[in-house]
Short mmCIF file of the C-alpha atoms (twelve columns), coordinates in Angstrom:
data_MODEL
# 
_entry.id   MODEL 
# 
loop_
_atom_site.group_PDB 
_atom_site.id 
_atom_site.type_symbol 
_atom_site.label_atom_id 
_atom_site.label_alt_id 
_atom_site.label_comp_id 
_atom_site.label_asym_id 
_atom_site.label_seq_id 
_atom_site.Cartn_x 
_atom_site.Cartn_y 
_atom_site.Cartn_z 
_atom_site.pdbx_PDB_model_num 
ATOM 1   C CA . UNK A 1   6.312   -15.373 3.707   1 
ATOM 2   C CA . UNK A 2   8.307   -12.695 5.478   1 
ATOM 3   C CA . UNK A 3   8.962   -9.867  3.422   1 
ATOM 4   C CA . UNK A 4   10.596  -6.963  5.697   1 
ATOM 5   C CA . UNK A 5   11.185  -4.519  2.986   1 
ATOM 6   C CA . UNK A 6   7.395   -4.298  2.759   1 
ATOM 7   C CA . UNK A 7   5.130   -2.111  4.404   1 
ATOM 8   C CA . UNK A 8   1.341   -2.756  3.945   1 
ATOM 9   C CA . UNK A 9   -1.528  -0.278  4.570   1 
ATOM 10  C CA . UNK A 10  -5.019  -1.204  5.502   1 
ATOM 11  C CA . UNK A 11  -7.704  0.658   6.375   1 
ATOM 12  C CA . UNK A 12  -11.013 0.525   8.743   1 
ATOM 13  C CA . UNK A 13  -13.045 2.089   5.922   1 
ATOM 14  C CA . UNK A 14  -13.260 4.059   2.576   1 
ATOM 15  C CA . UNK A 15  -11.887 7.424   2.947   1 
ATOM 16  C CA . UNK A 16  -9.749  6.206   6.154   1 
ATOM 17  C CA . UNK A 17  -6.560  7.589   4.527   1 
ATOM 18  C CA . UNK A 18  -4.637  4.759   3.129   1 
ATOM 19  C CA . UNK A 19  -3.718  6.493   0.019   1 
ATOM 20  C CA . UNK A 20  -2.776  9.687   1.955   1 
ATOM 21  C CA . UNK A 21  -0.408  7.463   4.460   1 
ATOM 22  C CA . UNK A 22  1.347   6.111   1.518   1 
ATOM 23  C CA . UNK A 23  1.742   9.483   -0.146  1 
ATOM 24  C CA . UNK A 24  3.237   11.068  3.077   1 
ATOM 25  C CA . UNK A 25  5.837   7.874   3.798   1 
ATOM 26  C CA . UNK A 26  6.630   8.203   -0.225  1 
ATOM 27  C CA . UNK A 27  7.325   11.960  0.228   1 
ATOM 28  C CA . UNK A 28  9.228   11.556  3.329   1 
ATOM 29  C CA . UNK A 29  11.574  8.818   1.956   1 
ATOM 30  C CA . UNK A 30  11.523  9.827   -1.653  1 
ATOM 31  C CA . UNK A 31  15.444  9.321   -1.693  1 
ATOM 32  C CA . UNK A 32  14.734  5.632   -1.190  1 
ATOM 33  C CA . UNK A 33  13.211  5.264   -4.737  1 
ATOM 34  C CA . UNK A 34  10.167  3.304   -3.067  1 
ATOM 35  C CA . UNK A 35  7.907   1.043   -5.230  1 
ATOM 36  C CA . UNK A 36  4.304   1.593   -4.491  1 
ATOM 37  C CA . UNK A 37  1.475   -1.063  -5.143  1 
ATOM 38  C CA . UNK A 38  -2.263  -0.938  -5.088  1 
ATOM 39  C CA . UNK A 39  -4.311  -4.153  -4.891  1 
ATOM 40  C CA . UNK A 40  -7.973  -3.941  -5.300  1 
ATOM 41  C CA . UNK A 41  -10.659 -6.552  -5.827  1 
ATOM 42  C CA . UNK A 42  -12.498 -3.769  -7.787  1 
ATOM 43  C CA . UNK A 43  -12.541 -4.896  -11.311 1 
ATOM 44  C CA . UNK A 44  -13.783 -1.500  -12.980 1 
ATOM 45  C CA . UNK A 45  -12.699 0.151   -16.078 1 
ATOM 46  C CA . UNK A 46  -8.998  0.838   -16.595 1 
ATOM 47  C CA . UNK A 47  -8.170  4.248   -16.818 1 
ATOM 48  C CA . UNK A 48  -5.756  6.197   -18.895 1 
ATOM 49  C CA . UNK A 49  -2.215  5.802   -17.628 1 
ATOM 50  C CA . UNK A 50  -2.305  2.080   -16.567 1 
ATOM 51  C CA . UNK A 51  -0.084  0.252   -18.905 1 
ATOM 52  C CA . UNK A 52  -0.853  -3.569  -18.787 1 
ATOM 53  C CA . UNK A 53  2.165   -5.814  -17.844 1 
ATOM 54  C CA . UNK A 54  0.842   -9.070  -17.084 1 
ATOM 55  C CA . UNK A 55  -2.638  -10.736 -17.124 1 
ATOM 56  C CA . UNK A 56  -3.542  -14.433 -15.769 1 
ATOM 57  C CA . UNK A 57  -6.624  -15.779 -14.637 1 
ATOM 58  C CA . UNK A 58  -7.895  -13.775 -11.641 1 
ATOM 59  C CA . UNK A 59  -5.809  -10.856 -11.923 1 
ATOM 60  C CA . UNK A 60  -4.265  -8.117  -14.304 1 
ATOM 61  C CA . UNK A 61  -1.394  -5.981  -13.362 1 
ATOM 62  C CA . UNK A 62  -0.536  -2.710  -14.457 1 
ATOM 63  C CA . UNK A 63  2.092   -0.021  -14.173 1 
ATOM 64  C CA . UNK A 64  0.885   3.560   -13.590 1 
ATOM 65  C CA . UNK A 65  2.327   6.418   -15.660 1 
ATOM 66  C CA . UNK A 66  0.376   9.140   -15.318 1 
ATOM 67  C CA . UNK A 67  0.905   11.644  -12.149 1 
ATOM 68  C CA . UNK A 68  -1.443  14.064  -13.092 1 
ATOM 69  C CA . UNK A 69  -4.755  13.153  -12.514 1 
ATOM 70  C CA . UNK A 70  -6.297  12.432  -9.080  1 
ATOM 71  C CA . UNK A 71  -6.951  8.620   -9.041  1 
ATOM 72  C CA . UNK A 72  -4.567  6.569   -6.127  1 
ATOM 73  C CA . UNK A 73  -2.020  5.225   -7.968  1 
ATOM 74  C CA . UNK A 74  -1.382  8.673   -9.658  1 
ATOM 75  C CA . UNK A 75  -1.149  10.378  -6.470  1 
ATOM 76  C CA . UNK A 76  1.394   7.606   -5.176  1 
ATOM 77  C CA . UNK A 77  3.339   8.452   -8.333  1 
ATOM 78  C CA . UNK A 78  3.252   12.233  -7.823  1 
ATOM 79  C CA . UNK A 79  4.389   11.877  -4.165  1 
ATOM 80  C CA . UNK A 80  7.671   10.602  -5.651  1 
ATOM 81  C CA . UNK A 81  7.275   6.791   -5.835  1 
ATOM 82  C CA . UNK A 82  9.883   5.328   -8.201  1 
ATOM 83  C CA . UNK A 83  7.130   3.044   -10.117 1 
ATOM 84  C CA . UNK A 84  3.461   2.440   -8.809  1 
ATOM 85  C CA . UNK A 85  1.882   -0.976  -9.780  1 
ATOM 86  C CA . UNK A 86  -1.636  -1.404  -9.874  1 
ATOM 87  C CA . UNK A 87  -3.635  -4.930  -9.764  1 
ATOM 88  C CA . UNK A 88  -7.080  -5.866  -10.091 1 
ATOM 89  C CA . UNK A 89  -7.588  -9.215  -8.272  1 
ATOM 90  C CA . UNK A 90  -10.091 -11.694 -7.431  1 
ATOM 91  C CA . UNK A 91  -10.225 -12.653 -3.731  1 
ATOM 92  C CA . UNK A 92  -8.204  -16.275 -4.358  1 
ATOM 93  C CA . UNK A 93  -5.484  -14.688 -6.872  1 
ATOM 94  C CA . UNK A 94  -4.486  -11.807 -4.531  1 
ATOM 95  C CA . UNK A 95  -1.264  -13.528 -3.736  1 
ATOM 96  C CA . UNK A 96  -0.515  -14.653 -6.971  1 
ATOM 97  C CA . UNK A 97  -0.758  -11.316 -8.297  1 
ATOM 98  C CA . UNK A 98  1.742   -9.653  -5.609  1 
ATOM 99  C CA . UNK A 99  4.194   -12.730 -6.646  1 
ATOM 100 C CA . UNK A 100 3.873   -11.590 -9.937  1 
ATOM 101 C CA . UNK A 101 4.429   -7.747  -9.109  1 
ATOM 102 C CA . UNK A 102 7.562   -8.605  -6.972  1 
ATOM 103 C CA . UNK A 103 9.197   -9.906  -10.165 1 
ATOM 104 C CA . UNK A 104 9.502   -6.254  -11.308 1 
ATOM 105 C CA . UNK A 105 10.906  -5.082  -8.125  1 
ATOM 106 C CA . UNK A 106 14.542  -5.338  -7.590  1 
ATOM 107 C CA . UNK A 107 15.278  -7.329  -4.327  1 
ATOM 108 C CA . UNK A 108 15.775  -5.088  -0.811  1 
ATOM 109 C CA . UNK A 109 13.585  -2.156  -2.815  1 
ATOM 110 C CA . UNK A 110 11.263  -0.431  -0.132  1 
ATOM 111 C CA . UNK A 111 7.874   -1.572  -1.175  1 
ATOM 112 C CA . UNK A 112 4.814   0.091   0.444   1 
ATOM 113 C CA . UNK A 113 1.285   -1.814  -0.572  1 
ATOM 114 C CA . UNK A 114 -2.264  -0.495  -0.328  1 
ATOM 115 C CA . UNK A 115 -3.866  -3.855  0.223   1 
ATOM 116 C CA . UNK A 116 -5.425  -5.213  3.482   1 
ATOM 117 C CA . UNK A 117 -6.052  -8.614  1.988   1 
ATOM 118 C CA . UNK A 118 -2.342  -9.131  1.498   1 
ATOM 119 C CA . UNK A 119 -1.605  -9.281  5.160   1 
ATOM 120 C CA . UNK A 120 -3.423  -12.804 5.338   1 
ATOM 121 C CA . UNK A 121 -0.531  -14.037 3.205   1 
ATOM 122 C CA . UNK A 122 2.436   -12.025 4.277   1 
ATOM 123 C CA . UNK A 123 4.573   -10.875 7.289   1 
ATOM 124 C CA . UNK A 124 5.533   -7.367  6.359   1 
ATOM 125 C CA . UNK A 125 8.236   -5.316  7.970   1 
ATOM 126 C CA . UNK A 126 5.396   -2.753  9.130   1 
ATOM 127 C CA . UNK A 127 1.778   -3.081  8.817   1 
ATOM 128 C CA . UNK A 128 -0.328  0.207   9.586   1 
ATOM 129 C CA . UNK A 129 -4.016  0.423   9.708   1 
ATOM 130 C CA . UNK A 130 -5.546  3.895   9.173   1 
ATOM 131 C CA . UNK A 131 -8.708  4.027   11.390  1 
ATOM 132 C CA . UNK A 132 -11.619 6.138   10.687  1 
ATOM 133 C CA . UNK A 133 -14.077 7.435   12.991  1 
ATOM 134 C CA . UNK A 134 -16.812 7.440   10.460  1 
ATOM 135 C CA . UNK A 135 -19.717 4.726   10.536  1 
ATOM 136 C CA . UNK A 136 -20.449 4.324   6.926   1 
ATOM 137 C CA . UNK A 137 -18.239 2.445   4.540   1 
ATOM 138 C CA . UNK A 138 -16.677 0.354   7.384   1 
ATOM 139 C CA . UNK A 139 -14.579 -2.496  6.463   1 
ATOM 140 C CA . UNK A 140 -14.697 -5.761  8.230   1 
ATOM 141 C CA . UNK A 141 -10.812 -5.571  9.425   1 
ATOM 142 C CA . UNK A 142 -11.392 -7.792  12.868  1 
ATOM 143 C CA . UNK A 143 -8.732  -10.711 11.620  1 
ATOM 144 C CA . UNK A 144 -6.165  -7.918  10.817  1 
ATOM 145 C CA . UNK A 145 -6.648  -6.162  14.064  1 
ATOM 146 C CA . UNK A 146 -5.171  -9.246  15.875  1 
ATOM 147 C CA . UNK A 147 -2.059  -9.073  13.843  1 
ATOM 148 C CA . UNK A 148 0.750   -6.837  14.861  1 
ATOM 149 C CA . UNK A 149 0.278   -3.421  13.837  1 
ATOM 150 C CA . UNK A 150 0.377   0.225   13.947  1 
ATOM 151 C CA . UNK A 151 -2.627  2.312   13.937  1 
ATOM 152 C CA . UNK A 152 -2.705  6.091   12.477  1 
ATOM 153 C CA . UNK A 153 -5.835  8.499   11.839  1 
ATOM 154 C CA . UNK A 154 -6.018  10.898  9.261   1 
ATOM 155 C CA . UNK A 155 -6.079  13.310  12.249  1 
ATOM 156 C CA . UNK A 156 -2.725  12.260  13.158  1 
ATOM 157 C CA . UNK A 157 -1.482  12.711  9.416   1 
ATOM 158 C CA . UNK A 158 -2.690  16.598  9.641   1 
ATOM 159 C CA . UNK A 159 -0.713  17.080  13.186  1 
ATOM 160 C CA . UNK A 160 2.270   15.655  12.394  1 
ATOM 161 C CA . UNK A 161 4.517   16.663  9.820   1 
ATOM 162 C CA . UNK A 162 7.202   13.300  10.116  1 
ATOM 163 C CA . UNK A 163 5.684   10.210  10.398  1 
ATOM 164 C CA . UNK A 164 7.321   7.656   13.330  1 
ATOM 165 C CA . UNK A 165 8.448   5.182   10.743  1 
ATOM 166 C CA . UNK A 166 11.606  4.454   9.411   1 
ATOM 167 C CA . UNK A 167 13.665  2.047   6.349   1 
ATOM 168 C CA . UNK A 168 16.553  0.866   8.143   1 
ATOM 169 C CA . UNK A 169 18.897  -2.041  7.116   1 
ATOM 170 C CA . UNK A 170 16.354  -3.301  4.528   1 
ATOM 171 C CA . UNK A 171 13.308  -3.367  7.040   1 
ATOM 172 C CA . UNK A 172 10.363  -1.049  7.522   1 
ATOM 173 C CA . UNK A 173 10.108  -0.297  11.364  1 
ATOM 174 C CA . UNK A 174 7.885   1.651   13.857  1 
ATOM 175 C CA . UNK A 175 10.158  4.050   15.681  1 
ATOM 176 C CA . UNK A 176 7.722   4.754   18.146  1 
ATOM 177 C CA . UNK A 177 6.184   1.760   19.498  1 
ATOM 178 C CA . UNK A 178 2.560   2.064   21.114  1 
ATOM 179 C CA . UNK A 179 1.306   4.303   18.133  1 
# 
């Protein structure tokens, strides 16, 4: 499935900057009324601010309503996302959860999704991998590295005010090939 208005962010490990990248892009393109999505395989306790909108076998989908705390979905809302969805999924229901979420998103709306696994199911307009030099908490993303992508690091985010991405004619694009 090809979804040009979708930007997926993955990372080489925990604390690699996935949410920081999402927030930077949301802030840079606030005028686009971006919708943000975070999909996780971790079934931890639901936090305040998450409103359940759909629940089926293998997944629960929530809308984030609280921008005043430090969790990832709250940070995305605070950065300027018009809506933020959060899904807790089992591995074999990830794509079904995403299909459920896109039912709530108007066609053509710019979407940023923090979910490495989703890349196995869809071809986004842009796929970003956040790299980390930390050796602990590394994730196995070898299968994702072979797919077309752009790599960034937290150092890059710290050194550059504007990111070399754009949303043009309904598609996320990389402005500087080779990054």
